[in-house]
C-alpha positions as CSV (number, residue, x, y, z in Angstrom):
1,X,-19.9,63.8,-52.1
2,X,-23.3,63.0,-50.8
3,X,-24.5,61.2,-47.6
4,X,-27.1,58.4,-47.8
5,X,-29.1,56.5,-45.2
6,X,-30.7,53.2,-46.0
7,X,-33.4,52.0,-43.5
8,X,-34.3,48.4,-43.1
9,X,-35.4,47.4,-39.6
10,X,-37.0,44.0,-40.6
11,X,-35.6,40.5,-40.2
12,X,-32.1,39.2,-41.0
13,X,-32.9,38.1,-44.5
14,X,-34.5,41.4,-45.3
15,X,-31.3,43.2,-44.3
16,X,-29.2,40.9,-46.4
17,X,-31.5,41.6,-49.4
18,X,-31.2,45.4,-48.7
19,X,-27.4,45.2,-49.2
20,X,-28.3,45.1,-52.9
21,X,-29.2,48.8,-52.5
22,X,-25.8,49.5,-50.9
23,X,-24.0,47.8,-53.7
24,X,-26.0,49.6,-56.4
25,X,-25.5,53.0,-54.7
26,X,-21.8,52.4,-54.4
27,X,-21.4,51.5,-58.0
28,X,-23.2,54.6,-59.0
29,X,-21.6,57.0,-56.5
30,X,-18.3,55.3,-55.3
31,X,-17.2,58.3,-53.3
32,X,-20.5,58.9,-51.4
33,X,-21.0,58.1,-47.7
34,X,-23.5,55.5,-46.8
35,X,-25.1,54.6,-43.4
36,X,-27.6,51.8,-42.7
37,X,-30.2,51.6,-39.9
38,X,-31.2,48.1,-38.7
39,X,-32.9,46.6,-35.7
40,X,-30.7,45.4,-32.8
41,X,-29.3,42.0,-33.5
42,X,-28.8,42.5,-37.2
43,X,-25.9,44.9,-37.0
44,X,-23.3,42.0,-37.3
45,X,-24.3,41.5,-40.9
46,X,-22.6,44.8,-41.8
47,X,-19.6,44.5,-39.5
48,X,-16.6,46.0,-41.3
49,X,-18.6,46.5,-44.5
50,X,-16.3,48.3,-47.0
51,X,-19.1,50.6,-48.3
52,X,-21.0,51.4,-45.0
53,X,-19.5,54.1,-42.7
54,X,-22.0,53.8,-39.8
55,X,-24.5,51.3,-38.7
56,X,-27.4,52.8,-36.7
57,X,-29.1,50.3,-34.4
58,X,-32.7,50.4,-33.1
59,X,-33.2,48.5,-29.9
60,X,-36.9,47.7,-30.1
61,X,-37.1,45.4,-27.1
62,X,-35.8,47.7,-24.4
63,X,-36.9,51.4,-24.2
64,X,-38.2,51.1,-27.7
65,X,-39.7,54.6,-28.0
66,X,-36.8,56.3,-26.1
67,X,-34.4,54.7,-28.5
68,X,-36.6,55.7,-31.5
69,X,-36.4,59.3,-30.4
70,X,-32.7,59.2,-29.9
71,X,-32.2,57.8,-33.4
72,X,-34.4,60.5,-34.8
73,X,-32.0,63.1,-33.3
74,X,-29.0,61.3,-34.7
75,X,-30.6,61.1,-38.2
76,X,-31.4,64.8,-38.2
77,X,-28.0,65.8,-37.0
78,X,-26.4,63.9,-39.9
79,X,-28.2,66.0,-42.5
80,X,-28.3,63.3,-45.1
81,X,-28.7,64.2,-48.7
82,X,-31.0,61.2,-49.1
83,X,-32.9,58.7,-46.9
84,X,-34.0,55.5,-48.6
85,X,-36.7,53.7,-46.5
86,X,-37.3,50.1,-47.5
87,X,-39.8,49.6,-44.7
88,X,-43.5,50.2,-45.0
89,X,-44.3,50.9,-41.3
90,X,-45.0,54.1,-39.4
91,X,-41.9,54.2,-37.2
92,X,-39.5,54.3,-40.1
93,X,-41.8,56.5,-42.1
94,X,-41.7,59.2,-39.4
95,X,-37.9,59.0,-39.2
96,X,-37.8,59.5,-43.0
97,X,-40.4,62.4,-42.9
98,X,-38.6,64.2,-40.1
99,X,-35.0,63.4,-41.3
100,X,-34.2,66.9,-42.8
101,X,-32.9,65.0,-45.8
102,X,-33.1,66.6,-49.2
103,X,-34.5,63.4,-50.7
104,X,-37.0,61.3,-48.6
105,X,-37.6,58.2,-50.6
106,X,-40.0,55.4,-49.6
107,X,-43.0,53.2,-50.7
108,X,-46.5,54.4,-51.0
109,X,-47.7,51.9,-48.5
110,X,-45.9,53.7,-45.7
111,X,-48.5,55.6,-43.7
112,X,-46.2,58.7,-43.7
113,X,-45.4,58.5,-47.4
114,X,-47.4,61.7,-48.0
115,X,-44.5,63.5,-46.3
116,X,-41.8,62.0,-48.5
117,X,-40.3,63.8,-51.5
118,X,-40.3,60.7,-53.6
119,X,-43.0,58.1,-53.3
120,X,-42.6,54.7,-55.1
121,X,-45.6,52.4,-55.8
122,X,-45.0,49.1,-54.0
123,X,-46.5,46.3,-56.0
124,X,-46.6,42.7,-54.8
125,X,-48.2,40.8,-57.6
126,X,-46.7,37.3,-57.1
127,X,-45.4,37.6,-60.7
128,X,-41.9,36.3,-60.0
129,X,-40.5,39.8,-59.4
130,X,-37.7,39.4,-56.8
131,X,-37.6,41.6,-53.7
132,X,-34.3,43.2,-54.8
133,X,-36.1,44.4,-57.9
134,X,-38.9,45.8,-55.9
135,X,-36.5,47.6,-53.6
136,X,-34.4,48.8,-56.5
137,X,-37.4,50.9,-57.7
138,X,-36.5,53.2,-54.7
139,X,-33.2,54.0,-56.4
140,X,-34.8,54.8,-59.7
141,X,-36.2,57.9,-57.9
142,X,-32.6,59.2,-57.8
143,X,-31.4,58.2,-61.2
144,X,-31.3,55.2,-63.4
145,X,-28.7,52.8,-62.2
146,X,-27.7,49.1,-62.5
147,X,-29.2,46.5,-60.2
148,X,-26.6,44.8,-58.0
149,X,-27.1,41.5,-56.1
150,X,-26.9,41.5,-52.3
151,X,-23.5,40.9,-50.9
152,X,-21.9,40.2,-47.5
153,X,-18.3,40.8,-46.5
154,X,-16.8,38.3,-44.0
155,X,-13.6,39.6,-42.4
156,X,-10.3,37.8,-42.3
157,X,-11.1,36.8,-38.7
158,X,-14.4,35.3,-39.8
159,X,-12.7,33.2,-42.4
160,X,-10.0,32.2,-39.9
161,X,-12.7,31.0,-37.5
162,X,-14.1,28.5,-40.0
163,X,-10.8,27.5,-41.7
164,X,-10.4,24.2,-39.7
165,X,-13.8,23.1,-41.0
166,X,-12.9,23.6,-44.6
167,X,-10.0,21.1,-45.0
168,X,-12.1,18.7,-47.1
169,X,-15.3,19.1,-49.2
170,X,-18.4,19.5,-47.0
171,X,-22.1,20.1,-47.1
172,X,-24.1,22.6,-45.0
173,X,-27.7,22.1,-43.8
174,X,-29.6,25.0,-42.2
175,X,-32.7,23.2,-40.9
176,X,-34.4,25.8,-38.8
177,X,-36.9,28.6,-39.5
178,X,-38.7,31.1,-37.3
179,X,-41.9,29.8,-38.8
180,X,-43.1,26.1,-38.5
181,X,-44.6,26.0,-41.9
182,X,-41.4,27.2,-43.6
183,X,-39.3,24.5,-41.8
184,X,-38.7,21.2,-43.5
185,X,-39.5,18.5,-40.9
186,X,-36.7,17.2,-38.8
187,X,-37.2,13.6,-39.7
188,X,-37.1,14.4,-43.4
189,X,-33.8,16.3,-42.9
190,X,-32.5,13.1,-41.2
191,X,-33.8,11.0,-44.1
192,X,-31.9,13.3,-46.5
193,X,-28.7,12.9,-44.6
194,X,-29.1,9.1,-44.7
195,X,-29.7,9.2,-48.5
196,X,-27.0,11.6,-49.5
197,X,-24.3,9.9,-51.6
198,X,-21.6,11.9,-49.8
199,X,-18.9,10.7,-47.4
200,X,-17.5,14.0,-46.2
201,X,-18.6,16.1,-43.3
202,X,-22.1,17.5,-43.1
203,X,-22.4,20.7,-41.0
204,X,-25.7,21.7,-39.4
205,X,-25.7,25.5,-39.1
206,X,-27.9,28.1,-37.5
207,X,-28.1,30.3,-34.5
208,X,-27.7,29.4,-30.8
209,X,-31.4,28.7,-30.5
210,X,-31.2,26.1,-33.3
211,X,-28.8,23.8,-31.5
212,X,-31.6,21.7,-30.1
213,X,-32.9,21.1,-33.6
214,X,-29.5,20.1,-34.8
215,X,-29.1,17.6,-32.0
216,X,-32.5,16.1,-32.7
217,X,-31.6,15.6,-36.3
218,X,-28.3,13.9,-35.4
219,X,-30.2,11.6,-33.0
220,X,-32.4,10.5,-35.9
221,X,-29.5,9.5,-38.2
222,X,-26.8,6.8,-38.1
223,X,-24.3,8.9,-40.0
224,X,-21.2,9.7,-38.0
225,X,-19.9,12.6,-40.1
226,X,-22.7,15.1,-39.1
227,X,-21.6,17.9,-36.8
228,X,-23.8,20.4,-35.1
229,X,-22.3,23.9,-35.5
230,X,-25.4,25.9,-34.5
231,X,-24.5,29.0,-32.5
232,X,-20.8,28.6,-32.9
233,X,-20.2,31.3,-35.5
234,X,-21.3,34.9,-36.3
235,X,-23.6,35.7,-39.2
236,X,-20.6,36.5,-41.4
237,X,-18.5,33.5,-40.5
238,X,-21.6,31.3,-41.2
239,X,-21.9,33.0,-44.6
240,X,-18.3,32.3,-45.3
241,X,-18.8,28.7,-44.4
242,X,-21.7,28.4,-46.8
243,X,-19.6,30.0,-49.5
244,X,-17.1,27.2,-49.4
245,X,-19.7,24.3,-49.2
246,X,-20.2,21.8,-52.0
247,X,-23.9,22.5,-51.5
248,X,-26.1,24.3,-49.0
249,X,-29.5,22.9,-48.0
250,X,-31.8,25.6,-46.6
251,X,-35.4,26.5,-46.0
252,X,-37.1,29.7,-47.3
253,X,-35.3,31.6,-44.5
254,X,-32.2,33.8,-43.7
255,X,-29.5,31.2,-44.6
256,X,-30.9,31.1,-48.2
257,X,-30.2,34.9,-48.4
258,X,-26.8,34.3,-46.9
259,X,-26.1,31.9,-49.8
260,X,-27.3,34.5,-52.3
261,X,-25.1,37.2,-50.8
262,X,-22.0,34.8,-51.1
263,X,-23.1,33.3,-54.4
264,X,-22.9,29.9,-52.7
265,X,-24.5,26.8,-54.3
266,X,-27.9,26.3,-52.6
267,X,-30.9,24.0,-52.5
268,X,-33.9,26.0,-51.2
269,X,-36.8,23.9,-49.8
270,X,-40.2,25.6,-50.0
271,X,-43.1,24.3,-47.9
272,X,-46.0,26.7,-47.3
273,X,-44.5,29.6,-49.2
274,X,-43.6,29.7,-52.9
275,X,-40.7,31.2,-54.9
276,X,-43.2,33.4,-56.8
277,X,-43.4,35.7,-53.8
278,X,-40.0,37.1,-54.9
279,X,-37.7,35.9,-52.1
280,X,-36.0,33.1,-54.0
281,X,-32.3,32.2,-54.1
282,X,-30.0,34.4,-56.3
283,X,-26.9,32.2,-56.5
284,X,-25.6,31.1,-59.9
285,X,-26.1,27.5,-58.8
286,X,-29.6,27.5,-57.2
287,X,-32.1,24.7,-57.0
288,X,-35.7,25.0,-55.8
289,X,-37.4,22.1,-54.2
290,X,-41.1,22.0,-53.5
291,X,-44.0,19.5,-53.5
292,X,-44.9,17.9,-56.8
293,X,-48.5,17.6,-55.5
294,X,-51.0,20.2,-56.4
295,X,-52.4,21.5,-53.1
296,X,-55.3,24.0,-53.1
297,X,-54.2,25.3,-49.7
298,X,-50.7,26.3,-50.9
299,X,-49.5,28.9,-50.4
300,X,-51.4,29.6,-47.2
301,X,-49.9,33.0,-46.8
302,X,-47.1,35.4,-47.6
303,X,-45.2,34.5,-44.5
304,X,-44.9,31.3,-42.5
305,X,-47.3,30.2,-39.8
306,X,-46.8,28.7,-36.4
307,X,-48.7,25.6,-37.5
308,X,-50.4,24.2,-40.6
309,X,-53.9,25.7,-40.7
310,X,-55.3,22.3,-41.9
311,X,-53.1,20.2,-39.5
312,X,-51.6,18.0,-42.2
313,X,-48.5,20.0,-43.4
314,X,-48.7,18.2,-46.8
315,X,-46.7,21.0,-48.5
316,X,-43.6,19.7,-46.7
317,X,-44.5,16.1,-46.0
318,X,-45.2,15.3,-49.6
319,X,-41.7,16.5,-50.8
320,X,-39.6,13.4,-51.7
321,X,-36.1,12.9,-50.5
322,X,-34.8,12.2,-54.0
323,X,-35.8,15.7,-55.0
324,X,-33.2,17.0,-52.6
325,X,-30.6,14.4,-53.5
326,X,-30.8,15.2,-57.2
327,X,-29.1,18.6,-57.0
328,X,-26.1,17.1,-55.3
329,X,-25.8,14.5,-58.1
330,X,-25.9,17.3,-60.7
331,X,-23.2,19.3,-58.8
332,X,-20.9,16.4,-58.5
333,X,-21.3,15.4,-62.1
334,X,-20.1,18.8,-63.2
């Protein structure tokens, strides 16, 4: 029996995608012990995960370096057989290099990769290769193994918490994003709600900070069946709610990856970013919506921006409502 540590201290969606590594490792080594290290706030994604023994948490906002040092001591004390570092930044690279693990696996773009035992070339070519495939290359350093999709495991309590909202068919809309240029405009979300040929409840979902956005969308629509659930549920309960939805409407953001991890039907709206970056939906029933207009300014970067660099935001404004309605018609016809 071996012990593994997977390090992914990036954002929520990145941690969800990294669960693909946990799934693949478990399929290859079902009796091995696996721990995961994440940034504070993301540990709830792995609550009661059946294949993860311990979740190590790095609080980067309070006593960042003291906490980093404490985690290093914890990592070294565990004497892992292998540390698999998905991150390409110095802090996680130094953990990996000093981990005392037999196998120290990471990408060549990490500044401490010269101290790793296995260095994997990180290629970002915009060639439709998905992030889970790029990450899976880290496991190829151990042995050839099958690629697994990311997966989340809501608990019985998570499912009980949402059960009352699942009595009839429903649609989920996750309208928010950390980045302005990844967020479909609020008025256009309201336009979609008005246009949807659907009489059941429509749930607006997101974190506590997204409640204001949900309220603003509701104020812009005359529909009475729209309910703002932002901040009411944990990550895993929200994922379970998405799993049961007739369809989920999301931006290029964390809820899209929740849908992938639950194999939930999803419509992913791309504004300034493009699916070719490799972060697209993985659900069996996935629809990608993006502008039909050729824009020389799109994409304007790998990640979103706080505002449109050209102050027109045509990549989102030119998307037609019917493009988002069409996937629902296809789902209901089948």
